[in-house]
C-alpha positions in Angstrom: 90.4 100.1 111.9 91.4 101.2 108.3 88.7 102.8 106.2 88.8 101.8 102.6 87.1 104.1 100.1 86.3 102.5 96.8 86.2 105.0 93.9 83.7 104.4 91.1 85.1 104.0 87.6 84.2 107.4 86.1 83.3 105.9 82.7 80.9 103.5 84.4 79.2 106.4 86.2 79.1 108.2 82.8 77.4 105.2 81.2 75.0 104.7 84.0 73.9 108.4 84.4 73.9 109.5 80.8 73.8 106.4 78.6 72.8 108.2 75.4 75.5 110.8 75.7 78.1 108.1 76.7 77.1 106.1 73.5 77.5 109.2 71.4 80.9 109.9 73.0 82.0 106.3 72.4 81.0 106.7 68.7 83.2 109.8 68.5 86.1 107.9 70.0 85.6 104.9 67.7 85.6 107.3 64.7 88.9 108.8 65.8 90.4 105.3 66.3 89.3 104.3 62.8 90.7 107.5 61.1 93.6 106.7 58.8 95.9 109.8 59.2 97.9 108.5 62.1 98.8 104.9 63.2 97.4 103.7 66.5 100.7 103.9 68.4 101.1 107.6 67.4 97.5 108.3 68.4 98.0 106.7 71.8 101.3 108.6 72.4 99.5 111.9 71.5 96.6 111.1 73.8 99.1 110.2 76.6 100.8 113.6 76.1 97.6 115.5 76.0 96.2 113.9 79.2 99.6 114.3 81.0 99.6 117.9 80.0 96.2 118.2 81.8 97.7 116.4 84.8 95.3 113.4 84.4 97.2 110.4 85.7 94.1 108.1 85.5 93.8 108.6 81.8 97.5 108.2 81.3 97.4 105.0 83.3 94.6 103.7 81.1 96.3 104.5 77.8 99.8 103.3 78.5 98.7 99.6 78.0 97.0 100.6 74.8 100.2 102.3 73.6 102.2 99.3 74.6 99.8 97.0 72.7 100.3 99.3 69.6 104.1 98.9 69.9 105.1 101.9 71.9 108.3 101.6 73.9 109.0 102.9 77.4 111.2 105.5 75.9 108.4 106.7 73.6 105.9 107.0 76.4 108.4 108.8 78.6 109.2 111.2 75.8 105.4 111.8 75.2 105.0 112.8 78.8 108.2 114.9 78.8 106.9 116.8 75.8 104.3 118.4 78.1 106.9 120.3 80.0 107.1 123.2 77.6 103.3 123.5 77.4 102.1 122.7 80.9 105.1 122.8 83.2 106.1 120.0 85.5 102.6 118.9 86.7 102.0 116.3 84.1 105.4 114.8 84.5 105.3 114.5 88.3 101.7 113.2 88.3 101.8 110.8 85.3 105.4 109.7 84.7 105.9 107.5 87.8 103.0 105.1 87.0 103.7 105.1 83.3 107.3 104.0 83.9 106.1 101.4 86.4 103.9 99.8 83.8 107.0 98.8 81.8 108.6 97.0 84.8 
């Protein structure tokens, strides 16, 4: 018999356990989304690179569709992840690139 372990969505847990803090955090995110210095595609590509640099495949997986919706190409997402090599080494590439590429298939 196979045991299936369901993982809770971390953001749902955050919202349930600390709703006031989660609301404040969401307000911060929305203010960054609304800022005018960078277009949304560039913001998503930077976010993907930062999270890949941290080796956070869950965040990269969540942001690739947002980058695509903002007009990012597969090549741009791949380059954003590859940019992490000089800062963080290979960890972000090997943990985040496969799923990011798969989302363009």
